[in-house]
C-alpha positions in Angstrom: -22.6 3.9 46.5 -20.9 3.5 43.5 -18.4 0.4 43.2 -14.9 1.3 42.2 -12.5 -0.9 39.9 -8.8 -0.5 40.2 -7.4 -0.1 37.2 -4.7 -1.8 38.5 -6.1 -5.4 38.6 -5.1 -7.5 36.2 -4.7 -11.9 35.6 -2.0 -14.1 34.7 -0.3 -13.9 31.2 -0.2 -16.6 29.2 3.3 -17.2 29.4 3.0 -17.2 33.2 0.3 -19.9 33.1 2.6 -21.8 30.7 5.4 -21.6 33.3 2.9 -22.9 36.1 1.7 -25.6 34.2 5.5 -27.0 33.2 6.1 -26.5 36.5 3.3 -28.5 37.8 3.6 -31.1 34.9 7.4 -31.5 36.2 6.3 -32.6 39.6 3.7 -34.8 38.9 6.3 -36.6 36.6 8.5 -36.6 39.1 6.2 -38.1 41.7 4.6 -40.4 39.5 7.9 -42.1 39.0 8.5 -42.1 42.4 5.4 -43.8 43.5 5.9 -46.1 40.4 9.3 -47.1 42.0 7.5 -47.7 45.3 5.1 -49.8 43.6 7.7 -52.0 42.1 9.6 -52.3 45.3 6.4 -53.3 47.5 5.5 -55.6 44.6 8.7 -57.2 44.8 9.0 -57.4 48.4 5.3 -58.6 48.6 6.3 -61.7 46.1 9.6 -62.4 47.9 7.7 -62.3 51.3 5.1 -65.1 49.7 7.8 -67.1 48.1 9.3 -67.2 51.3 6.5 -68.4 53.6 5.4 -70.7 50.7 9.1 -72.1 51.2 9.0 -72.4 55.0 5.6 -74.3 55.1 6.9 -76.7 52.2 10.6 -76.9 53.1 9.2 -77.8 56.7 7.0 -80.8 55.7 10.2 -82.1 53.8 12.2 -81.9 57.0 9.8 -83.5 58.9 9.7 -86.6 56.3 13.7 -86.7 56.5 13.5 -87.0 60.1 10.8 -89.6 59.8 13.0 -92.0 57.2 12.7 -95.3 58.5 10.2 -95.0 61.4 8.2 -98.2 61.8 9.8 -99.9 58.7 10.2 -103.6 59.1 13.8 -104.9 59.1 12.8 -108.4 58.2 9.7 -110.6 58.0 8.0 -113.4 59.9 7.7 -115.6 56.3 8.4 -114.9 53.3 6.0 -112.6 51.9 3.6 -113.1 48.9 4.7 -111.2 46.0 1.5 -111.2 44.4 0.3 -109.7 48.0 3.0 -107.4 49.0 3.3 -104.7 46.3 4.4 -101.1 46.1 4.5 -98.2 43.9 2.6 -99.2 40.5 3.0 -96.0 38.0 4.5 -97.5 34.8 7.4 -95.7 32.7 7.9 -91.9 32.5 5.5 -91.2 35.9 5.7 -89.0 37.4 8.6 -87.6 35.7 9.7 -88.2 32.1 13.0 -90.5 32.2 12.2 -92.0 35.8 9.2 -94.2 37.4 8.3 -94.3 40.8 8.1 -98.6 40.5 12.1 -98.1 40.1 12.5 -97.7 43.5 10.3 -100.4 44.9 11.3 -103.0 46.9 8.4 -104.8 45.9 6.6 -105.8 43.0 4.2 -103.1 41.4 1.4 -105.4 40.9 0.2 -108.8 41.1 1.1 -110.0 37.9 4.9 -109.1 38.2 7.0 -111.3 40.3 10.2 -108.7 40.6 11.5 -107.6 42.4 11.1 -110.0 45.1 10.0 -108.4 48.6 12.8 -107.7 50.5 13.1 -105.6 53.7 12.4 -102.0 52.5 15.2 -99.0 52.0 14.3 -96.1 54.5 16.0 -93.8 51.9 16.0 -94.3 47.9 17.4 -91.4 45.6 17.7 -91.9 41.9 18.4 -88.9 39.2 16.7 -87.2 36.1 18.5 -88.7 33.1 20.7 -86.2 31.6 19.3 -87.3 28.2 15.7 -85.6 29.0 15.0 -82.4 27.6 15.1 -79.6 30.3 11.8 -78.0 31.6 12.2 -74.7 29.7 11.9 -77.1 26.3 8.3 -77.0 27.4 7.4 -80.6 26.5 5.6 -81.0 29.6 5.7 -83.1 32.3 9.3 -82.6 32.5 11.9 -82.0 35.5 15.3 -80.5 34.5 18.1 -83.4 34.0 20.3 -84.0 36.3 17.8 -83.1 39.4 17.7 -85.6 41.9 14.2 -87.6 42.8 13.9 -88.9 46.5 11.9 -91.5 48.0 11.8 -91.9 51.9 9.4 -95.1 53.4 8.0 -94.6 56.8 4.9 -95.5 58.7 4.9 -91.6 59.4 4.9 -90.1 55.9 1.3 -89.9 54.7 -1.2 -87.3 55.1 -4.0 -89.1 57.2 -4.9 -88.5 60.9 -3.6 -92.2 61.5 0.1 -91.3 60.6 2.5 -91.6 63.9 0.0 -93.4 66.0 1.3 -96.3 67.9 0.9 -99.3 70.8 1.9 -102.3 72.2 0.4 -105.4 72.1 0.4 -106.6 75.9 0.9 -110.5 76.7 -1.4 -112.2 78.9 -2.2 -115.9 79.1 -6.1 -115.8 78.1 -5.9 -113.1 75.5 -3.3 -110.3 74.2 -4.8 -107.1 73.6 -3.9 -103.3 72.8 -3.9 -101.0 75.9 -5.8 -97.9 75.5 -4.3 -94.6 76.9 -7.6 -92.7 76.6 -6.1 -90.0 74.7 -5.9 -88.9 71.0 -3.3 -90.8 70.4 -5.0 -94.1 70.8 -5.6 -96.6 67.8 -9.4 -95.9 66.5 -11.5 -98.6 64.9 -10.9 -98.9 61.0 -7.1 -98.1 61.1 -5.2 -100.6 59.3 -2.4 -101.6 61.3 1.2 -103.7 61.4 2.8 -105.8 64.0 6.4 -105.7 64.8 8.2 -108.3 67.4 11.7 -107.2 68.5 13.6 -110.4 68.6 17.4 -111.0 69.3 20.6 -111.3 67.0 23.8 -111.1 67.4 23.3 -109.4 70.8 20.9 -106.6 68.5 17.5 -106.1 67.8 15.7 -106.7 64.8 12.3 -105.4 63.8 10.4 -108.5 62.2 7.3 -108.0 60.8 4.2 -110.1 62.2 2.8 -112.0 59.4 -0.7 -114.2 60.2 0.9 -115.7 56.4 2.3 -115.1 53.5 -0.6 -113.2 52.1 -1.4 -111.0 55.4 0.9 -108.5 57.2 -1.9 -106.3 58.4 -5.2 -106.1 59.6 -7.8 -103.5 60.3 -9.0 -102.6 64.2 -12.5 -103.7 64.9 -12.7 -106.7 67.3 -12.6 -105.8 71.2 -12.5 -107.4 74.5 -15.0 -106.6 77.2 -13.0 -103.9 78.2 -13.1 -102.0 74.6 -9.4 -102.7 73.7 -8.8 -103.8 70.5 -7.7 -107.8 70.1 -5.4 -108.6 67.5 -7.1 -111.1 64.9 -4.3 -113.8 65.0 -2.1 -115.4 67.3 0.9 -114.3 65.4 0.0 -110.8 65.9 0.3 -111.1 69.9 3.3 -112.1 72.1 3.8 -115.7 72.6 5.4 -115.0 76.4 8.3 -118.0 74.8 10.5 -115.4 73.6 14.3 -115.2 75.3 17.3 -112.8 75.3 20.4 -113.6 72.9 21.9 -115.5 76.6 18.8 -117.9 76.7 16.9 -116.2 79.3 13.2 -116.0 79.1 11.7 -112.5 78.9 8.4 -112.1 80.6 7.5 -108.9 79.5 7.7 -109.5 76.0 5.5 -106.5 74.0 5.0 -106.2 70.1 4.8 -102.8 68.7 1.7 -102.1 66.4 1.9 -99.0 63.9 -1.2 -97.4 62.3 -0.5 -96.8 58.5 -3.6 -95.6 57.3 -7.3 -95.6 57.8 -10.1 -97.1 55.8 -14.0 -96.3 55.7 -16.0 -98.3 58.0 -16.9 -101.9 56.6 -14.5 -101.9 53.7 -12.8 -104.9 52.9 -10.1 -102.9 51.6 -6.2 -103.7 53.0 -2.8 -102.5 52.9 -0.7 -102.7 49.9 2.7 -102.2 51.7 3.7 -102.6 55.5 4.7 -98.7 55.6 4.0 -95.6 53.8 6.0 -94.1 51.2 6.6 -90.4 49.7 8.5 -89.5 46.6 10.1 -86.0 46.5 10.8 -84.5 43.1 10.7 -81.4 41.0 8.4 -81.1 38.1 6.6 -78.4 35.7 3.2 -79.5 35.4 1.2 -79.3 32.1 -1.4 -76.6 31.5 -1.2 -73.1 33.2 -1.1 -74.3 36.7 2.1 -72.5 37.3 2.3 -69.0 39.0 3.1 -66.5 36.0 5.9 -65.3 38.1 8.1 -68.2 37.9 10.9 -68.8 35.4 9.8 -71.0 32.1 12.7 -72.8 33.3 11.2 -73.9 37.0 8.7 -76.6 38.4 7.2 -77.4 41.6 8.7 -79.5 44.4 5.8 -82.2 44.9 5.7 -84.8 47.5 4.1 -87.8 45.9 2.6 -90.2 48.5 1.7 -93.5 47.0 -1.7 -95.0 47.4 -1.3 -97.7 49.9 -4.2 -99.7 49.3 -5.0 -102.7 47.1 -8.1 -101.1 45.2 -7.9 -99.8 41.7 -6.1 -97.1 42.7 -3.5 -98.8 44.8 0.1 -98.3 43.9 -1.0 -94.8 42.1 0.0 -91.9 43.6 -1.2 -88.4 45.0 0.5 -84.8 44.4 0.7 -82.4 46.5 2.6 -79.3 45.6 4.9 -77.7 48.1 7.0 -74.8 46.4 6.7 -73.1 43.3 9.7 -71.9 41.1 12.2 -74.4 41.6 15.0 -74.8 39.2 16.7 -77.8 40.8 17.3 -80.3 43.8 20.1 -82.1 44.8 20.5 -84.2 48.0 23.9 -85.7 49.6 24.1 -88.1 52.2 26.4 -88.3 55.6 27.4 -91.7 56.1 29.5 -93.6 58.4 32.7 -94.5 56.9 32.6 -98.2 56.0 36.5 -98.2 56.8 36.2 -96.3 60.1 33.4 -96.1 62.1 34.6 -92.9 63.7 34.2 -91.0 60.6 31.8 -89.7 58.4 32.1 -89.5 54.7 29.5 -87.8 52.4 28.1 -89.2 49.3 25.2 -88.5 46.3 24.1 -91.8 45.9 23.1 -94.9 47.8 23.3 -97.3 45.3 24.2 -101.1 46.2 23.4 -100.4 49.8 20.9 -102.7 51.4 18.2 -101.6 53.5 21.0 -102.6 56.8 23.5 -100.8 55.4 21.8 -98.0 55.3 20.2 -98.5 58.7 23.9 -98.6 59.8 25.7 -95.9 58.0 23.3 -93.3 57.5 24.0 -90.3 59.6 22.2 -87.2 57.7 20.4 -86.5 54.7 20.9 -83.0 53.3 18.4 -81.3 50.4 19.6 -78.3 48.5 16.8 -76.6 46.2 18.1 -73.9 43.8 14.2 -71.3 44.1 13.3 -68.3 42.3 12.4 -65.5 44.9 10.4 -62.8 43.7 9.5 -62.4 40.4 11.1 -61.2 37.1 13.2 -58.1 37.7 14.3 -55.9 34.3 16.5 -53.4 36.7 18.2 -56.3 38.4 21.0 -58.3 37.2 22.1 -61.4 39.0 25.7 -61.2 40.3 28.2 -63.6 39.6 32.3 -63.2 39.5 32.9 -66.3 37.4 31.1 -67.5 34.3 31.8 -71.2 34.9 30.6 -70.9 38.5 27.5 -69.2 38.9 25.6 -70.8 41.5 26.5 -74.4 43.5 23.7 -76.2 44.6 25.0 -78.1 47.4 27.3 -76.7 50.3 30.8 -75.0 50.7 32.4 -78.3 51.8 31.1 -80.9 49.2 30.4 -78.8 46.0 31.2 -81.7 43.4 29.0 -83.7 45.1 26.0 -81.1 44.2 25.5 -79.2 41.1 27.8 -76.2 39.6 25.7 -73.9 37.0 27.8 -72.1 34.4 26.6 -69.0 32.7 25.9 -71.2 29.8 23.9 -73.6 31.9 21.8 -71.1 33.2 20.8 -69.9 29.8 20.1 -73.6 28.8 18.1 -73.8 31.6 16.3 -70.9 32.4 16.6 -68.8 29.0 18.6 -66.1 28.2 17.0 -63.5 30.9 17.9 -65.8 33.6 19.7 -63.0 35.2 17.0 -60.8 35.9 15.5 -63.3 38.5 16.9 -63.6 42.1 18.0 -67.1 42.7 18.8 -68.5 46.1 19.9 -71.9 47.5 17.4 -73.7 50.3 19.1 -76.3 52.5 17.0 -78.7 54.2 18.9 -80.9 57.1 17.3 -84.6 58.4 18.7 -86.6 60.8 16.9 -90.3 60.6 17.1 -91.3 64.4 14.2 -93.6 63.8 17.0 -96.0 61.6 19.3 -96.3 65.2 16.5 -98.2 67.1 
């Protein structure tokens, strides 16, 4: 059998191949561009989602601490504390940020060699401002916070990170021996926890939380000694109800109970003690040194930190432990809703607590509002931050009191965040806390 080949069979011409390849390349280019856009959008969405998740977690910690302001704080002392034994923060100048010291917000001396300030009733909330003369973070000199940014201090038994925080118990009165009852739950106080005790005495028909003290140098003790039933027994009669307290009308209070608050836990066998009868958390925005910032963050932003003052009389006592809560933060402003001193039925808003005593703050503070300027996502060269007024690009406050926060102009944004500031998405986070613990 012979095979016959068609004389009409032929391949593609060179021109046809060139045309097909050109069409194919065009399709590939279009597809690649579309895929690139999808990747960019996906990356922006993922980064933004990551920022939002970090924000939820970090801001919830802040909100919890705002609500806890004043919890377990003594309003007065049984006797004047020894300034060598009742201490607070001891960090020195320009620490933790340039231009400010944590020691500036003390209500007790920083160390035993310094007698000032004389220990006074601790203020539940204190606020400061990074001096306007400081370089902005964008200047890149390290450990900076942007000038004008706020520094917030919260004092409370419940603002540290340890297993003892939030625990409390009554000290029951007994004719023979007082003790701390047990409820057989996870909330029970346990051995080696350092505690303070307060008694509710009365004056001018109002409760006064008086810090019980064994003497001028001892205002706390570590749980250890127990009775025959395994209940903790305070080591001194001053930490126990007397059974002789009376109400404002002179009537004897037969069910007197003192309250014990756990502050922290020490290792078994430790002879360490508390340096202050509360815990303290400082909130601020700072750019850490080195390359620890995420690369996506604008070079003018920093980290929102919670710094817990180390509550110990050991060598590290008075220092601080840093906890990063939120990246890419450019500014923090703090406002306070206060009872109007001229009219108890009115509320006023202010950005300062200067000159107010601990009692003033307890009586007047109704809410704490924190505003954070935060970068969402990463830099996007195809994006341009929208603004209608170069003199009012973004306000770190609320709509009702913009003058009390901070308004960034276009010039401010350039000075703080560089000439490409508008390639970032900026958002103002608002966190509100109501310190109910100040009311009782």
